[in-house]
Backbone bond lengths (Angstrom), bond angles and torsions (degrees), N, CA, C in turn:
res aa  C-N    CA-C-N  psi(-1)  N-CA   C-N-CA  omega(-1)  CA-C   N-CA-C  phi
1 X - - - 1.466 - - 1.527 110.30 -
2 X 1.325 116.56 126.11 1.445 121.57 174.38 1.510 109.36 -112.75
3 X 1.302 116.54 140.89 1.451 120.47 -177.15 1.532 109.23 -156.12
4 X 1.279 115.81 169.56 1.465 121.71 176.56 1.513 108.55 -140.28
5 X 1.329 116.17 163.26 1.467 121.98 -174.76 1.508 111.51 -125.93
6 X 1.334 115.63 146.26 1.452 122.89 174.59 1.529 107.39 -124.53
7 X 1.309 116.62 126.63 1.483 122.67 177.23 1.523 108.96 -105.72
8 X 1.315 115.66 118.78 1.481 119.83 -179.29 1.542 109.09 -93.20
9 X 1.318 115.35 111.77 1.468 121.23 177.38 1.532 107.52 -119.47
10 X 1.337 114.15 69.34 1.466 119.27 -167.44 1.528 114.43 -118.06
11 X 1.343 118.40 0.78 1.454 118.64 176.88 1.526 111.39 -72.77
12 X 1.339 115.71 154.67 1.462 118.84 -177.76 1.539 113.22 -84.14
13 X 1.346 117.11 -20.12 1.448 120.74 174.91 1.510 116.35 73.18
14 X 1.336 116.75 25.26 1.474 119.04 -179.29 1.510 113.02 -60.29
15 X 1.329 117.38 -29.74 1.453 120.14 -177.96 1.514 113.26 -67.80
16 X 1.336 118.08 -14.40 1.457 119.69 179.41 1.524 112.57 -86.66
17 X 1.324 118.09 -16.36 1.451 121.44 -177.64 1.526 110.66 50.29
18 X 1.327 114.66 55.21 1.459 120.43 -172.80 1.511 110.39 -144.81
19 X 1.315 115.54 149.10 1.469 120.23 173.34 1.543 111.15 -77.81
20 X 1.329 117.03 -13.74 1.461 122.24 -178.23 1.522 108.40 -92.23
21 X 1.309 116.28 134.27 1.452 122.34 177.52 1.543 110.46 -54.69
22 X 1.336 114.90 144.41 1.465 119.13 175.50 1.519 110.36 -50.64
23 X 1.304 116.92 -42.96 1.463 122.48 -171.77 1.527 113.20 -72.58
24 X 1.345 116.33 -12.94 1.460 119.08 178.64 1.505 113.36 -103.19
25 X 1.349 117.50 -1.21 1.443 118.79 175.77 1.530 110.32 -62.67
26 X 1.329 117.83 140.29 1.465 119.20 -175.43 1.516 112.96 -74.72
27 X 1.307 114.00 139.87 1.459 123.28 174.45 1.526 107.41 -136.31
28 X 1.323 117.03 112.93 1.460 121.96 -175.33 1.514 111.39 53.85
29 X 1.345 115.79 40.37 1.461 120.09 173.65 1.520 115.96 85.11
30 X 1.330 117.17 -1.06 1.472 121.32 -179.86 1.517 109.35 -132.56
31 X 1.339 118.31 152.03 1.480 119.21 177.33 1.523 111.50 -61.06
32 X 1.309 115.21 150.28 1.483 121.12 -179.32 1.530 110.34 -52.35
33 X 1.309 117.72 -45.53 1.475 120.01 -175.20 1.539 111.22 -67.93
34 X 1.334 117.00 -23.76 1.476 119.33 177.26 1.531 110.25 -63.63
35 X 1.344 116.79 -40.91 1.451 119.73 -179.74 1.525 111.32 -64.72
36 X 1.330 116.81 -37.24 1.474 120.49 177.42 1.524 110.47 -63.13
37 X 1.363 115.77 -49.93 1.462 119.65 -179.03 1.513 111.64 -63.81
38 X 1.335 117.81 -38.41 1.468 120.43 -179.61 1.531 111.59 -65.29
39 X 1.318 116.69 -40.57 1.482 118.96 178.03 1.533 110.12 -64.33
40 X 1.286 118.23 -39.78 1.474 120.96 177.14 1.530 110.64 -64.69
41 X 1.308 116.72 -43.89 1.476 120.81 -177.88 1.541 112.43 -65.46
42 X 1.354 116.18 -25.39 1.470 119.98 -177.07 1.530 113.48 -90.18
43 X 1.324 117.32 2.01 1.475 120.19 174.19 1.532 109.25 -68.86
44 X 1.310 116.60 143.00 1.476 120.87 176.16 1.528 109.37 -109.28
45 X 1.331 118.08 120.93 1.463 127.49 -5.66 1.513 111.75 -73.37
46 X 1.361 117.61 155.21 1.462 119.43 -178.54 1.544 110.98 -71.11
47 X 1.319 116.78 160.11 1.467 119.54 178.52 1.536 112.25 -67.00
48 X 1.301 114.38 153.88 1.471 118.48 175.38 1.521 111.78 -65.80
49 X 1.320 115.84 -36.39 1.463 121.62 174.84 1.514 109.60 -160.54
50 X 1.322 115.73 163.31 1.469 122.63 174.57 1.530 107.24 -123.33
51 X 1.319 116.82 127.04 1.464 121.11 175.93 1.517 108.48 -109.21
52 X 1.318 115.12 131.72 1.465 121.62 -178.19 1.527 107.54 -110.66
53 X 1.347 116.14 115.15 1.457 121.75 177.28 1.514 109.11 -96.98
54 X 1.325 116.59 125.07 1.462 119.82 -179.54 1.533 108.95 -139.38
55 X 1.308 114.25 160.91 1.451 119.87 178.75 1.537 111.42 -66.77
56 X 1.327 116.35 139.12 1.461 119.21 179.98 1.535 112.03 -63.73
57 X 1.336 115.01 -25.02 1.463 119.26 -179.08 1.517 112.84 -79.82
58 X 1.321 117.66 -8.68 1.485 121.94 -179.80 1.515 109.76 -112.61
59 X 1.311 115.96 125.91 1.460 119.90 174.82 1.531 108.76 -78.62
60 X 1.309 116.16 118.02 1.471 120.42 -175.24 1.523 108.76 -126.48
61 X 1.329 116.22 103.80 1.445 119.87 179.82 1.529 110.98 -69.34
62 X 1.324 115.95 146.14 1.453 120.30 178.73 1.524 110.63 -70.21
63 X 1.339 118.03 137.12 1.470 121.28 175.24 1.537 109.97 -58.10
64 X 1.321 114.92 143.24 1.456 121.23 -179.21 1.509 112.05 -103.27
65 X 1.334 116.10 160.54 1.453 121.68 172.82 1.509 115.84 83.42
66 X 1.344 117.26 17.75 1.460 119.64 -179.77 1.530 109.99 -98.53
67 X 1.327 116.25 149.13 1.469 121.06 178.11 1.515 111.65 -97.50
68 X 1.339 117.30 13.62 1.475 123.30 -177.95 1.505 108.56 -118.51
69 X 1.344 119.26 138.59 1.475 119.83 177.02 1.533 111.20 -56.86
70 X 1.312 116.05 134.35 1.452 121.93 -175.93 1.513 109.33 -130.51
71 X 1.341 116.36 129.41 1.455 120.84 -178.68 1.524 109.21 -128.32
72 X 1.330 116.71 144.84 1.438 121.12 179.71 1.533 108.71 -115.25
73 X 1.342 116.11 135.92 1.465 122.27 178.54 1.522 108.89 -122.41
74 X 1.315 117.78 121.98 1.458 122.29 176.88 1.510 109.36 -79.77
75 X 1.347 116.94 134.91 1.441 123.33 -175.86 1.538 108.48 -118.76
76 X 1.302 117.78 125.30 1.466 120.40 178.78 1.498 110.63 -75.66
77 X 1.325 116.59 151.69 1.464 122.40 179.41 1.521 110.45 -58.26
78 X 1.345 115.40 132.24 1.452 121.64 179.61 1.510 113.97 94.31
79 X 1.323 118.31 -9.57 1.465 120.21 -178.85 1.531 111.97 -114.93
80 X 1.334 117.07 20.85 1.448 121.16 -175.13 1.525 112.13 -62.23
81 X 1.341 118.03 -46.12 1.460 120.38 -177.23 1.526 110.99 -66.36
82 X 1.309 117.04 -39.74 1.461 120.48 177.10 1.533 110.44 -61.07
83 X 1.327 116.07 -43.39 1.460 120.25 -179.23 1.540 111.20 -65.95
84 X 1.333 115.67 -39.54 1.471 118.62 -179.62 1.519 111.01 -65.10
85 X 1.345 116.21 -45.15 1.478 118.69 178.66 1.510 111.04 -62.78
86 X 1.321 117.62 -41.24 1.465 120.34 179.54 1.523 111.22 -63.61
87 X 1.318 117.16 -34.59 1.476 120.81 -176.94 1.511 112.37 -70.74
88 X 1.333 118.53 -26.94 1.453 120.42 -175.52 1.516 113.45 -111.44
89 X 1.323 119.43 -1.48 1.472 120.92 -166.94 1.535 114.32 -74.82
90 X 1.333 118.27 -22.79 1.471 119.04 -177.40 1.519 110.44 -66.46
91 X 1.351 117.29 149.73 1.480 120.73 177.92 1.549 110.99 -58.15
92 X 1.315 114.07 146.42 1.448 119.75 -179.79 1.522 111.71 123.66
93 X 1.315 114.95 163.60 1.440 120.91 -177.08 1.525 110.47 -77.17
94 X 1.347 116.16 130.15 1.461 122.17 -177.35 1.517 110.16 -127.09
95 X 1.330 114.97 148.43 1.453 121.96 167.68 1.510 107.24 -122.39
96 X 1.304 116.47 126.89 1.460 124.65 176.43 1.515 107.72 -112.06
97 X 1.339 117.37 120.81 1.453 120.63 -172.79 1.532 109.67 -128.68
98 X 1.314 115.89 144.09 1.450 123.18 175.95 1.519 109.02 -71.57
99 X 1.331 117.62 124.05 1.469 121.33 -176.50 1.509 113.96 -69.77
100 X 1.342 117.74 -7.02 1.474 122.14 178.23 1.517 111.21 -98.30
101 X 1.337 118.09 18.20 1.470 122.95 -179.24 1.528 109.94 -117.43
102 X 1.320 116.56 73.03 1.492 120.31 -170.52 1.510 115.16 -75.76
103 X 1.325 119.30 -6.93 1.448 120.58 -173.92 1.529 114.10 -103.47
104 X 1.314 116.90 -2.87 1.473 118.31 176.22 1.522 107.51 -64.60
105 X 1.330 115.88 126.05 1.473 120.97 -172.26 1.525 111.65 -93.80
106 X 1.329 114.43 160.71 1.473 120.15 -177.58 1.528 112.13 -57.29
107 X 1.361 121.10 -41.72 1.457 119.15 178.79 1.526 113.31 -60.31
108 X 1.320 117.48 -33.21 1.458 120.16 177.64 1.521 111.37 -68.26
109 X 1.347 116.35 -41.67 1.474 119.26 175.05 1.532 110.43 -61.97
110 X 1.314 118.13 -38.83 1.465 121.10 -179.70 1.533 109.69 -64.32
111 X 1.343 117.40 -40.85 1.457 120.19 178.28 1.502 111.51 -67.57
112 X 1.337 116.93 -35.37 1.476 122.61 177.10 1.523 108.98 -63.69
113 X 1.308 118.28 -40.65 1.457 122.09 179.09 1.505 111.95 -64.27
114 X 1.333 115.93 -44.92 1.471 118.95 179.79 1.517 111.25 -61.60
115 X 1.361 116.91 -42.44 1.438 121.05 178.62 1.514 111.26 -67.77
116 X 1.317 116.19 -32.94 1.474 120.57 -178.50 1.511 113.31 -71.77
117 X 1.334 116.96 -16.47 1.496 118.33 177.44 1.521 111.66 -66.95
118 X 1.343 116.47 -24.23 1.473 120.50 -178.92 1.506 113.28 -103.14
119 X 1.293 118.84 5.48 1.468 123.55 -177.08 1.504 109.40 149.70
120 X 1.307 117.27 -177.50 1.450 119.33 -178.57 1.532 109.99 -76.28
121 X 1.333 116.67 130.81 1.451 124.12 177.54 1.511 109.23 -121.38
122 X 1.325 117.01 153.11 1.457 120.30 -175.08 1.513 112.11 -149.15
123 X 1.334 116.31 148.89 1.462 123.98 174.63 1.536 106.43 -101.26
124 X 1.328 118.98 110.30 1.482 120.73 -173.63 1.516 112.81 -67.56
125 X 1.330 113.70 149.19 1.449 121.23 170.85 1.532 107.28 -93.23
126 X 1.320 118.91 110.01 1.455 120.91 -173.26 1.529 115.07 -67.05
127 X 1.343 115.68 -14.84 1.448 119.95 -177.16 1.514 113.73 -98.22
128 X 1.314 117.88 2.44 1.461 121.85 179.57 1.515 108.02 -149.06
129 X 1.317 116.52 102.61 1.479 121.50 -176.88 1.531 110.66 -57.86
130 X 1.346 115.09 130.14 1.426 120.78 177.13 1.508 115.68 86.19
131 X 1.325 117.77 -0.90 1.458 120.29 176.76 1.529 110.24 -111.38
132 X 1.325 116.71 164.75 1.436 122.81 -171.92 1.517 111.54 -135.26
133 X 1.335 115.28 151.03 1.454 120.94 175.54 1.541 110.75 -85.99
134 X 1.303 116.35 -28.82 1.466 121.60 178.71 1.519 109.38 -155.13
135 X 1.319 114.91 144.46 1.452 121.14 174.69 1.511 109.47 -130.64
136 X 1.331 116.41 153.73 1.459 119.82 178.81 1.505 111.23 -144.84
137 X 1.315 116.40 151.24 1.436 120.79 -179.22 1.525 110.23 159.09
138 X 1.343 114.86 -176.25 1.455 119.23 177.21 1.535 109.70 -66.49
139 X 1.324 116.18 139.50 1.457 121.43 -176.71 1.526 115.22 -53.13
140 X 1.327 120.16 -50.51 1.472 120.13 179.89 1.510 113.22 -59.75
141 X 1.349 116.47 -34.90 1.472 119.27 179.43 1.528 110.10 -67.82
142 X 1.353 117.98 -41.78 1.442 120.48 178.29 1.543 110.26 -66.13
143 X 1.317 116.67 -41.39 1.471 119.40 -178.35 1.518 114.16 -68.72
144 X 1.348 117.04 -17.04 1.447 119.83 -178.82 1.521 112.33 -72.66
145 X 1.347 118.02 -18.17 1.470 120.64 179.63 1.510 109.12 -76.88
146 X 1.331 115.81 153.00 1.483 119.28 174.91 1.508 110.43 -57.72
147 X 1.335 116.82 -40.79 1.454 121.87 174.94 1.515 106.43 -129.57
148 X 1.330 119.20 114.19 1.485 120.67 -178.14 1.531 113.44 -58.13
149 X 1.309 116.94 -20.71 1.471 120.34 177.37 1.525 112.26 -75.43
150 X 1.349 117.84 -14.24 1.449 122.96 -176.36 1.521 111.80 -126.64
151 X 1.332 118.50 61.64 1.457 119.73 -178.26 1.531 110.57 -68.87
152 X 1.303 115.86 147.57 1.472 121.76 178.26 1.503 109.93 -89.93
153 X 1.315 118.33 133.93 1.453 122.88 175.48 1.501 113.52 74.82
154 X 1.291 120.29 24.32 1.461 121.99 -178.96 1.511 111.24 -71.17
155 X 1.334 116.08 145.91 1.467 122.24 173.10 1.529 108.83 -74.38
156 X 1.315 117.61 122.29 1.452 120.62 -177.06 1.510 110.34 -86.27
157 X 1.333 115.60 136.56 1.455 120.93 175.79 1.536 108.44 -113.80
158 X 1.312 115.62 162.98 1.458 120.10 -179.22 1.560 107.84 -105.15
159 X 1.338 115.25 151.29 1.470 118.05 178.94 1.509 111.78 -75.60
160 X 1.306 117.81 162.43 1.459 123.12 174.54 1.536 110.67 -65.56
161 X 1.316 117.32 -37.44 1.469 122.41 175.81 1.538 108.06 -142.90
162 X 1.350 116.42 153.06 1.438 121.40 -175.55 1.519 114.14 -61.36
163 X 1.340 117.68 -31.03 1.466 119.67 -176.29 1.522 112.65 -69.60
164 X 1.347 117.64 -12.95 1.463 119.92 176.84 1.523 112.73 -66.29
165 X 1.309 116.72 -16.36 1.471 120.48 -176.09 1.532 112.31 -86.27
166 X 1.326 118.13 2.45 1.451 120.90 177.03 1.520 109.36 -72.28
167 X 1.343 115.33 124.25 1.444 121.41 174.99 1.539 107.68 -113.09
168 X 1.303 117.36 125.22 1.469 121.38 -175.40 1.531 109.57 -80.50
169 X 1.329 115.71 111.08 1.468 120.91 -179.00 1.521 112.25 -122.36
170 X 1.350 117.90 -14.28 1.442 121.58 -179.19 1.532 109.02 -158.83
171 X 1.314 116.67 -175.37 1.482 119.22 -176.26 1.512 111.65 -66.53
172 X 1.323 118.33 -32.15 1.444 120.42 -177.29 1.531 110.34 -71.27
173 X 1.319 117.46 -45.70 1.478 118.72 177.93 1.519 111.30 -67.09
174 X 1.343 117.62 -28.94 1.469 119.47 172.98 1.531 109.58 -63.19
175 X 1.340 117.05 -39.39 1.452 119.98 176.70 1.529 111.79 -64.21
176 X 1.345 116.46 -41.48 1.469 120.71 177.69 1.536 110.40 -61.35
177 X 1.331 115.64 -43.37 1.460 119.77 179.74 1.515 111.08 -66.20
178 X 1.342 117.39 -35.79 1.471 121.02 178.48 1.511 111.58 -63.19
179 X 1.331 116.53 -44.16 1.466 120.34 178.56 1.532 111.30 -63.16
180 X 1.325 115.51 -44.69 1.486 119.78 179.08 1.515 111.08 -62.80
181 X 1.327 117.18 -41.72 1.467 119.74 178.56 1.520 111.58 -67.08
182 X 1.341 117.08 -39.82 1.461 119.74 176.52 1.528 111.01 -59.54
183 X 1.340 115.75 -45.28 1.472 118.35 179.26 1.524 111.44 -62.00
184 X 1.307 116.02 -39.86 1.489 119.47 179.23 1.532 111.11 -63.53
185 X 1.314 116.38 -43.19 1.471 120.11 179.97 1.509 111.94 -67.78
186 X 1.332 116.98 -39.42 1.471 120.78 176.43 1.510 111.09 -59.72
187 X 1.323 116.92 -45.58 1.467 119.54 179.82 1.538 110.94 -62.18
188 X 1.323 115.99 -38.49 1.453 119.94 178.14 1.517 111.02 -60.98
189 X 1.313 118.57 -45.16 1.463 122.16 179.94 1.524 110.72 -70.32
190 X 1.312 118.35 -36.90 1.452 119.35 176.86 1.520 111.02 -61.79
191 X 1.326 116.92 -37.28 1.465 120.33 177.53 1.523 110.90 -64.84
192 X 1.351 117.26 -22.60 1.461 120.74 179.28 1.511 113.70 -94.56
193 X 1.340 116.51 7.97 1.472 119.97 173.85 1.501 115.42 101.38
194 X 1.324 118.71 16.10 1.458 121.67 -179.48 1.538 108.94 -99.65
195 X 1.349 117.18 141.00 1.441 121.87 178.64 1.533 109.68 -106.76
196 X 1.348 115.70 128.52 1.455 122.02 171.87 1.514 107.48 -108.93
197 X 1.318 117.93 116.34 1.480 120.42 -175.43 1.515 110.52 -64.12
198 X 1.325 118.45 -45.70 1.465 123.60 175.52 1.525 106.94 -134.99
199 X 1.325 117.59 84.92 1.468 119.96 -170.97 1.513 113.42 -61.31
200 X 1.322 119.47 -28.12 1.455 121.17 179.97 1.521 113.41 -66.09
201 X 1.330 117.97 -15.58 1.448 121.32 -178.48 1.535 113.27 -99.90
202 X 1.316 116.36 -6.74 1.466 120.25 -176.05 1.539 109.94 -89.88
203 X 1.312 114.97 158.70 1.471 120.00 171.34 1.531 107.56 -129.35
204 X 1.316 116.78 137.37 1.457 121.49 -175.94 1.519 110.52 -145.78
205 X 1.308 116.38 135.93 1.457 121.73 178.94 1.522 111.18 -90.92
206 X 1.317 116.32 163.69 1.459 122.43 -172.81 1.527 112.56 -66.13
207 X 1.352 118.43 -29.64 1.445 121.92 -174.15 1.554 112.86 -93.44
208 X 1.322 117.49 3.99 1.471 120.32 179.12 1.526 110.94 -72.34
209 X 1.328 115.28 138.76 1.474 120.79 176.48 1.516 108.21 -121.56
210 X 1.368 115.47 135.12 1.473 120.33 -177.26 1.529 108.34 -134.05
211 X 1.319 115.65 135.33 1.453 121.03 179.09 1.518 112.93 -80.52
212 X 1.329 114.58 161.92 1.454 121.30 -178.91 1.527 111.91 -64.03
213 X 1.348 115.18 151.73 1.457 124.27 178.38 1.518 113.88 64.61
214 X 1.319 116.04 20.28 1.472 120.75 170.68 1.506 108.78 -88.62
215 X 1.331 117.36 143.66 1.447 124.26 -179.92 1.555 109.02 -113.51
216 X 1.338 115.45 126.14 1.478 120.72 179.40 1.516 107.29 -107.81
217 X 1.294 117.17 118.77 1.483 121.83 -177.21 1.548 109.76 -86.22
218 X 1.333 116.66 168.05 1.475 120.48 -174.51 1.524 112.83 -57.54
219 X 1.313 115.38 145.81 1.475 121.04 173.24 1.513 115.55 80.48
220 X 1.322 118.92 3.96 1.438 120.89 -178.49 1.510 111.48 -70.67
221 X 1.330 117.40 141.29 1.456 123.20 179.58 1.510 106.81 -123.17
222 X 1.338 116.78 116.26 1.455 124.36 -175.88 1.524 108.31 -117.53
223 X 1.341 116.43 110.96 1.450 120.11 -169.75 1.514 113.06 -122.06
224 X 1.345 115.40 158.97 1.454 121.73 173.94 1.513 113.85 65.48
225 X 1.332 115.22 -139.56 1.481 121.49 -177.63 1.532 109.89 -98.13
226 X 1.294 116.61 41.35 1.474 120.73 178.53 1.528 110.96 -65.01
227 X 1.334 115.64 137.12 1.467 122.00 176.34 1.517 107.67 -125.09
228 X 1.337 116.91 126.66 1.432 124.21 -179.34 1.523 108.75 -119.04
229 X 1.328 116.84 130.30 1.458 120.82 -176.83 1.514 113.05 -75.47
230 X 1.303 115.62 -174.16 1.465 120.97 178.92 1.510 111.19 -77.06
231 X 1.331 115.04 155.24 1.479 124.67 171.36 1.537 111.79 56.23
232 X 1.325 115.65 40.34 1.476 120.39 177.36 1.534 109.01 -100.00
233 X 1.321 115.74 161.93 1.447 123.11 171.15 1.514 107.98 -123.25
234 X 1.308 117.30 116.47 1.475 122.14 177.68 1.527 106.32 -102.73
235 X 1.319 114.96 105.39 1.473 121.46 -172.61 1.503 113.40 -67.86
236 X 1.330 116.64 170.62 1.447 121.13 -173.35 1.532 113.47 -62.02
237 X 1.337 114.49 140.98 1.451 122.53 173.60 1.530 112.79 58.90
238 X 1.331 116.69 30.72 1.462 120.59 171.48 1.531 109.43 -87.40
239 X 1.323 115.01 147.69 1.461 120.94 178.84 1.530 108.55 -123.98
240 X 1.334 115.73 123.29 1.462 122.65 179.65 1.528 108.15 -118.45
241 X 1.333 116.34 126.57 1.470 121.26 -177.86 1.516 108.36 -126.92
242 X 1.328 118.20 113.95 1.470 122.68 179.73 1.526 109.92 49.47
243 X 1.295 117.48 42.54 1.450 122.79 -176.07 1.526 110.65 -104.10
244 X 1.334 115.92 153.29 1.456 121.84 173.74 1.534 108.54 -116.83
245 X 1.312 115.76 116.14 1.433 122.25 -175.20 1.546 108.78 -109.98
246 X 1.317 116.89 121.89 1.454 119.52 -175.50 1.509 113.79 -71.48
247 X 1.320 116.59 -175.23 1.474 123.62 -178.38 1.521 109.07 -72.73
248 X 1.332 116.18 138.78 1.447 121.38 172.85 1.496 115.92 68.70
249 X 1.308 118.97 22.43 1.473 123.28 -179.40 1.516 110.38 -80.59
250 X 1.348 117.26 144.66 1.453 121.49 173.18 1.511 109.86 -121.18
251 X 1.306 116.51 121.81 1.470 122.92 168.41 1.510 106.74 -102.55
252 X 1.315 116.46 115.32 1.463 118.78 -169.97 1.530 112.84 -75.44
253 X 1.304 117.99 -15.32 1.437 119.56 173.77 1.529 113.65 137.89
254 X 1.328 115.37 150.84 1.453 121.79 179.00 1.532 112.05 58.49
255 X 1.345 115.56 29.36 1.453 120.97 179.03 1.513 112.12 -90.42
256 X 1.319 116.32 150.52 1.467 122.35 175.21 1.502 108.04 -124.72
257 X 1.346 116.39 116.21 1.455 121.97 -178.30 1.521 107.83 -127.82
258 X 1.343 116.92 115.39 1.466 119.73 -174.55 1.533 111.07 -132.50
259 X 1.331 115.65 125.70 1.461 122.83 171.07 1.525 112.68 54.72
260 X 1.295 114.84 43.79 1.463 120.07 176.50 1.527 109.15 -152.85
261 X 1.340 116.54 175.09 1.461 122.29 -179.10 1.512 110.26 -113.55
262 X 1.325 115.24 146.54 1.475 122.27 172.77 1.517 108.15 -117.09
263 X 1.331 115.78 125.80 1.473 120.65 -173.47 1.515 111.82 -66.38
264 X 1.320 115.60 162.02 1.473 122.49 178.22 1.522 111.68 -55.23
265 X 1.331 115.55 137.31 1.478 123.94 173.76 1.535 113.13 64.89
266 X 1.323 118.25 16.36 1.466 118.71 176.15 1.526 109.38 -74.73
267 X 1.343 114.07 156.46 1.473 120.57 177.72 1.552 106.23 -127.45
268 X 1.341 114.71 124.55 1.451 120.59 174.86 1.500 109.85 -105.42
269 X 1.331 115.27 124.37 1.448 120.37 179.64 1.543 109.78 -69.69
270 X 1.342 118.52 162.71 1.471 119.98 -178.34 1.536 111.01 -55.34
271 X 1.318 115.91 142.48 1.456 126.21 173.79 1.540 113.22 72.68
272 X 1.313 119.20 3.31 1.472 121.13 177.78 1.510 108.89 -71.20
273 X 1.343 116.66 138.58 1.462 122.67 177.83 1.521 108.53 -112.55
274 X 1.322 114.78 146.20 1.456 121.29 174.80 1.533 108.66 -140.47
275 X 1.336 115.77 141.12 1.464 118.96 173.24 1.489 113.14 104.41
276 X 1.360 115.16 -158.65 1.438 122.28 -167.66 1.541 108.85 -130.50
277 X 1.321 117.07 135.71 1.453 122.37 176.04 1.542 110.46 -76.67
């Protein structure tokens, strides 16, 4: 199966009251649109390409770190529907996804693709009757709708988990998405042998790496490209930013470690700081 994806990042984002585009607001250390593109790129088989449609008035940097060709197309105000139809109209299987839906997982996109081989399939938006977070199907069939995001008579599919249906439209839904993403990342690390004493109190970014048999105490904040070795203890209310923590390290608590390395088996007493702000 060969297919391609189109990410629609065309909302104006007035509800955010921000100079930053909705799609560039950080979620677990990465822009919202990065999570969408990464989930698409991780589908098996991966898409032939991903096209990102964004408003010409909004500067939208391309997501980094993908193994799939990614192209950005600026869309002038008033020509959104024309641009959407043009992006999906070529023959072949297409997935069109809302760029403000960062929690839709790769297995859900894969199921959408399989359903789209027999006709148009869609993942409903539970908060807006008749609208969808993602649609899939043959390009000409999608382009035949007045708005490819709102196909008529689409086969509805269910998400892999309920939190995938969160669409970020304001600061509150961004908070909801952040909690859901944190829970997802915690479960991933737990499956790799990491213990979170009180996972609901921890914060962790998408690029954090943690070795097996490490214990994370309540209130820990793990940000950026932090790497933690095996058999470490990260004490309560410690904050690590782009830090490298060696094997068997103990941070006793309330530590701040930023942009530096801690050697194997080191012990940091409470409130000790290391690194650079």
